[in-house]
C-alpha positions in Angstrom: 0.0 0.0 0.0 1.1 3.5 -0.8 0.5 6.6 1.4 0.2 10.0 -0.1 -0.4 13.5 1.2 -2.3 15.7 -1.1 -3.2 19.4 -1.0 -6.7 20.5 -2.1 -7.4 24.1 -3.0 -10.3 26.0 -4.4 -11.2 29.7 -5.0 -14.8 29.1 -6.1 -17.3 27.8 -3.5 -14.2 26.8 -1.6 -15.7 24.8 1.4 -18.3 23.1 -0.8 -15.7 22.2 -3.5 -13.3 20.7 -0.9 -16.1 18.5 0.4 -17.0 17.4 -3.2 -13.4 16.7 -4.0 -13.0 14.5 -0.9 -16.2 12.6 -1.9 -14.8 12.0 -5.4 -11.4 11.0 -4.0 -13.0 8.5 -1.6 -14.3 6.6 -4.7 -10.6 5.8 -5.6 -8.8 6.0 -2.3 -9.1 5.5 1.4 -8.9 8.8 3.2 -6.8 8.4 6.3 -6.6 11.9 7.7 -7.8 15.4 7.0 -6.2 18.7 8.2 -8.1 21.7 9.1 -9.2 24.0 6.4 -7.3 27.3 5.9 -8.5 30.3 3.9 -5.5 32.1 2.3 -5.1 35.1 0.1 -4.2 34.2 -3.5 -0.5 33.7 -4.3 0.6 34.5 -7.9 -1.2 34.7 -11.2 -3.2 37.6 -9.9 -6.0 35.5 -8.6 -8.8 37.7 -7.2 -10.5 35.5 -4.6 -9.2 33.7 -1.6 -8.5 30.0 -1.6 -9.8 27.3 0.8 -7.0 24.8 1.3 -6.8 21.4 3.0 -4.3 18.6 3.2 -5.5 15.0 3.2 -3.7 11.7 3.6 -4.8 8.9 1.4 -4.0 5.2 1.0 -3.8 3.5 -2.4 -2.6 0.4 -4.2 -2.1 2.4 -7.3 1.2 3.9 -8.5 1.9 7.6 -8.1 1.4 8.1 -11.8 -2.0 6.5 -11.7 -3.2 8.5 -8.7 -2.2 11.7 -10.4 -4.3 10.7 -13.4 -7.2 10.2 -10.9 -6.6 13.7 -9.6 -6.7 15.2 -13.1 -9.9 13.4 -13.8 -11.5 14.7 -10.6 -10.3 18.3 -11.5 -11.9 17.9 -14.9 -15.2 16.5 -13.5 -15.4 19.4 -11.1 -15.0 21.9 -13.9 -11.3 22.8 -14.0 -10.5 23.7 -17.6 -8.4 26.0 -19.7 -11.3 28.5 -19.6 -11.6 28.5 -15.8 -7.8 28.9 -15.6 -8.0 31.9 -18.0 -10.6 33.4 -15.7 -8.3 32.7 -12.7 -11.0 30.4 -11.3 -10.0 27.2 -9.6 -12.9 24.9 -8.9 -10.4 22.4 -7.4 -6.7 21.9 -7.5 -5.3 18.6 -6.3 -1.5 18.3 -5.8 0.5 15.4 -4.7 2.9 16.7 -2.0 4.3 13.5 -0.4 4.4 10.0 -1.8 5.4 7.3 0.7 7.2 10.0 2.8 9.1 11.4 -0.2 8.4 15.0 -1.0 7.1 15.4 -4.6 6.5 19.2 -4.8 8.3 22.1 -3.4 5.0 23.7 -2.3 5.7 22.2 1.2 8.8 24.4 1.4 7.5 27.4 -0.6 4.1 28.1 1.1 3.8 28.3 4.9 0.1 27.3 4.8 1.0 24.1 2.9 3.6 23.2 5.5 1.2 24.0 8.3 -1.7 21.9 7.0 0.5 19.0 5.9 2.3 18.9 9.3 -1.1 18.6 11.0 -1.5 15.1 9.4 2.0 14.0 8.2 3.1 12.1 11.3 -0.2 11.0 12.6 -0.7 7.2 12.7 -2.8 6.0 9.8 -6.5 5.7 10.8 -9.4 5.8 8.4 -11.5 9.0 8.4 
């Protein structure tokens, strides 16, 4: 089994879209832990609205390439597209931060809120949510 820590973010109907994303993710993965939700001001690309962010820990038999395909599919299902990106709207963003304890994105070091939310769940024993 593989363990991943994933960051969720949305700047449109944030709390609602985080909930919907977790529902869709639970169709593919076992969700082990959830961090608190943090609302942050936009970083970069001149986004106009605040983001709702949350880290989750998931368990999967799939490879890291397969799970990232599932993430992209969920983003598509939830309305993420070139058009929403142009409008600076993010219905949902799903990023793989840690894979089996190995850091996969520098967001953990780059953004204090990512580190804070990930650290809430990173070292907790694995218990299903």
